[in-house]
N, C-alpha and C positions, 0 to 999 in steps of 0.2 A: 205451556212447556212441560208441565208435570204429566200431562196426558200422553205425550210422546215417550217419555221415559217409562211410564208404566206399560204402555203398549209394547214397547221393545222387550220388556222383561217377560211378558206373557208369551212371546213367540221365540224365545231362545231355544237352541238345539237341546235335545235331551242328553243327559250324561251317558257317555258310551260305557259299554260293559268291558272294562279293561281286562278282566280275568278271561273272558272268552277270546279276546284278541290275542292275548298271550298264549293261550292253549292252541289256537289255530296257527299261530306263528311257529310254535314248537313242533306241531304235527307236520307242517309244511317243510321245515328244515330237516326233520327226521326222514321224511319221504325222499327228499332230494339227496340226503346223505346215503340212504339205502340204494337209490338208483346209481349213484356214482360208485358205490362199493361194488355193486353187481357188474358195472362196466369195467372197472379195474380188474375184477376177478376174471371176467371174460377175456380181457386182453392178456392177462398172465397165462391163461389156459391156451390161448392161441399161440403165444410164444413157445410154450412147452411142446405143442403139437408140431411146430415148425422148427424145432431145435436141430433137426437133421440137415437143414439147409447149409451148404458149404459156406465158409467165409467168403467175403467179397474179393474180387480179383484185384491184384496189386496194379497200380497205375504205372506203366512203363515210363522211365525217366526220359524227359526230352521229347516225348511223342506229341505233346500238345503245346501249342503256343497261340498267342493272340487273345482277343477279347472273348470270342465265343458268342453265343446267343443268350440273351437275358430271358429267363423263364422262371416259372414256378414249378418245382418238382411236386407232382400230385401224390403219386404213390406207386408201389409195385404190387401187382396181384398175380395170382396163378393164371396161366394162360386161359383165356376164354371165360373166366369167372371173375367179372369185374367187381364183385363184392368181396372176394376172398383176399383181403389185404394181407401182405406179408409183414409180420410184426418184428421179426428178428433182424439184427444188424442195422437197425434204424431205418429200414426200407418202408416202414409204414408212416413215417413222420413227414408231413408236408413242410416244405421250406423253399426259400428263394434259391436259385441255382443258375450257374452258367453252363451251357452245354457246348462242348468242344467236339468237333468232328474232324477225324484225321484217318489216314490209311490204317492205323493201328486199331481203330474202333471209335467208340463214343465215350466221352468222359462227361459225367454230370457232376460238376464240382459244386458241392453243397455241404451244409452242416446237417447232421453231425458227422457223416462220413461221405466221401466221394464214391460215386458208383462208376466203375469202369466196365464197359461192355466190349469185349474183344470183337474185332471184325468177323472172325470165324464163328462166333456165337450168335450173330444176328440172324434171325429167321424171317423177319418181316417188319415192315414199317407201314403204319396206316393212320388215318385221322379218325377220331372218335368224338362223340358228343359227351361222354362221361365215363367215369370209373370211380372206385371208392374214394370219396372225399371231394369230388368235383364234378359238376354237371353243367353243361353249357347248352344254349339254344341251338347253335350250329355245331359243326364238327371242327372244334378249335383245339382239341387235345392231340398232340403227336404221341403215338403209342409205338414203342419199339418192342417187338417180341424177340426174346433171346433165350438161349439155352444156358442154364447155370447148373453144372453137375447133371443130375438126373431129372431136374425140373425145368420146365419151360415157363418163363415168366413174361409178363407184360409190364413195362415201365412207362408211365405217362408223364409228360411235361406239358405245360401250358405256356407257349411263347408269348411274351408281353407285346410283341410288335407284329403279330400275324404269323401264320404257319408257313407261308410260301418259301421264305428264305431257308428255314431250317429243313423243310421237306426236300428242297432242291439240293441242299448240301448232303443230306443223307442219301438221296437217290444217286447223286453223282459219285459218292465214295463207295457204295456197297452194291453188290450184285443182286440185291432184292429190290423189287419194285413195289410201290404203294398201289397195289391192285384195287384196294377199296377206296382210293382217293377220288372224290367227286370231281367231275369236270367243271371248271370255273366259267 
């Protein structure tokens, strides 16, 4: 029995170098903190560059009713530049949303602020596989191209239950067609 105990003592793990582990932990945390600081500064500079974007449109009272379509609001970007996320007015924040379609336009009811796109501002509707913040294998994002002041924007939503119903509602209400819509 004594031979088992002495054999186990000879093969025990060496004492770790706690000082080195602490140093490497501090270095890793400092590097992560630096990266987050740079990301935060970049987001602040983007907001400053986009500060000329007009405030969002007011939602007309009584224009929208019913449940709408359950979606995830992905983001709003500059038209044609799917990586240029708009940071002002909360347009760059991903959130759950209800999309309502009516003659007045499209209401994306979400937190922190609702996005109302007047019917006259809509320039196009299409399906896409990705934009800033979301990428899919197939074309599952509904992207609405619209004019807001002197800027043309792309707003993307990811319908939770497929794109067909939302695309049909959008095409039925507006004089734009989804020319880039793939045939099913």
